[in-house]
C-alpha positions in Angstrom: 92.3 98.4 109.7 92.7 98.0 105.9 96.2 97.3 104.7 97.3 100.0 102.2 100.2 98.3 100.4 100.1 97.4 96.7 98.8 98.6 93.4 95.5 100.3 93.0 94.0 97.1 91.9 95.3 95.2 94.9 94.1 98.0 97.2 90.6 97.9 95.6 90.5 94.1 95.9 91.5 94.4 99.6 88.5 96.7 100.2 86.2 94.2 98.6 87.7 91.4 100.8 87.9 93.3 104.1 85.2 95.9 104.2 81.9 94.2 105.1 78.2 95.0 105.1 76.6 95.3 108.5 75.5 91.6 108.2 79.1 90.5 107.7 78.8 89.6 104.0 81.0 91.0 101.2 79.8 93.8 99.0 79.0 92.8 95.4 80.3 94.6 92.4 76.7 95.6 91.7 76.3 97.1 95.1 79.5 99.2 94.7 78.4 100.4 91.3 75.0 101.4 92.6 76.5 102.9 95.8 78.8 105.2 93.7 75.7 106.8 92.1 76.7 106.4 88.5 80.4 107.3 88.8 81.4 103.7 88.0 80.2 101.3 85.4 80.5 97.5 85.6 83.2 97.4 83.0 85.3 100.3 84.5 85.1 98.7 88.0 86.2 95.4 86.5 89.1 97.2 84.7 90.2 98.9 88.0 90.0 95.6 89.9 92.1 93.7 87.4 94.7 96.4 86.8 93.6 97.1 83.3 92.7 100.7 84.3 95.3 102.2 86.6 94.9 105.9 86.7 91.3 106.9 87.6 90.3 110.5 88.1 89.9 111.8 91.6 86.1 111.7 91.4 86.3 108.0 90.9 88.7 107.6 93.8 86.4 109.7 96.0 83.3 107.8 95.1 85.0 104.4 95.9 86.5 105.8 99.1 83.1 107.2 100.2 81.4 103.9 99.5 84.0 101.8 101.5 84.4 104.4 104.2 88.2 105.0 103.7 90.0 108.2 103.0 91.0 108.9 99.3 94.6 108.9 100.5 94.3 105.1 101.0 94.9 104.8 97.3 97.9 107.0 97.3 99.7 105.6 100.4 102.5 103.2 100.3 103.7 101.0 103.1 103.8 102.1 106.7 101.4 105.0 106.1 103.9 106.8 103.9 102.0 108.8 101.3 103.0 108.6 97.7 101.6 112.1 97.4 103.4 115.0 98.9 103.0 116.1 102.6 100.3 118.8 102.6 102.0 120.6 105.5 104.5 122.0 103.0 103.2 124.9 100.9 104.9 123.7 97.7 103.3 120.3 98.0 99.9 121.8 97.6 100.9 122.7 94.1 102.2 119.2 93.5 98.9 117.7 94.6 97.0 120.0 92.2 99.3 118.9 89.4 98.7 115.3 90.2 94.9 115.6 90.5 94.5 117.6 87.3 96.8 115.3 85.4 94.4 112.5 86.1 92.0 114.2 83.7 94.5 114.1 80.8 94.9 111.4 78.2 98.2 109.6 77.8 99.5 112.2 75.3 98.7 115.0 77.7 100.4 113.3 80.6 103.5 112.7 78.4 103.5 116.4 77.4 103.5 117.4 81.0 106.2 114.9 81.9 108.3 116.3 79.0 107.8 119.9 80.3 108.9 118.9 83.8 111.9 117.1 82.5 112.9 120.2 80.4 112.4 122.5 83.4 114.6 120.2 85.6 117.4 120.2 83.1 117.3 124.0 82.7 116.8 124.9 86.4 119.7 123.0 87.8 122.1 123.3 84.9 121.3 119.8 83.6 122.4 118.1 86.9 119.0 116.3 87.3 118.6 114.2 84.2 115.1 113.0 83.6 114.4 109.4 84.5 112.7 107.2 81.9 109.5 105.6 83.0 
């Protein structure tokens, strides 16, 4: 079983180290790029592996997951199988998942705007008791 702790870059590197071809050898970067059918470029995969790109869209996560044979949730889980995304058994958490997945398509300015909106709503909904946390 592949360990799921660490950053996205660490998790991706772990897949390269632990998931093997049928002959037991490691997958090359070229094989992964070709296996994701154009979703990844050599430069983008390098950026993901080195932590220079840290917030890929869901289509990228899905392509990598499909290639290595893991669930997309592998990239969102923390230690002990605890998911960093909400539990889908709760109805409200479906909305949170949709916000998370769609925010991946935004640039930094768009994400910041969404964060500001959430912070504003938190301060107005609870009479200001939940002060936004700086990131």
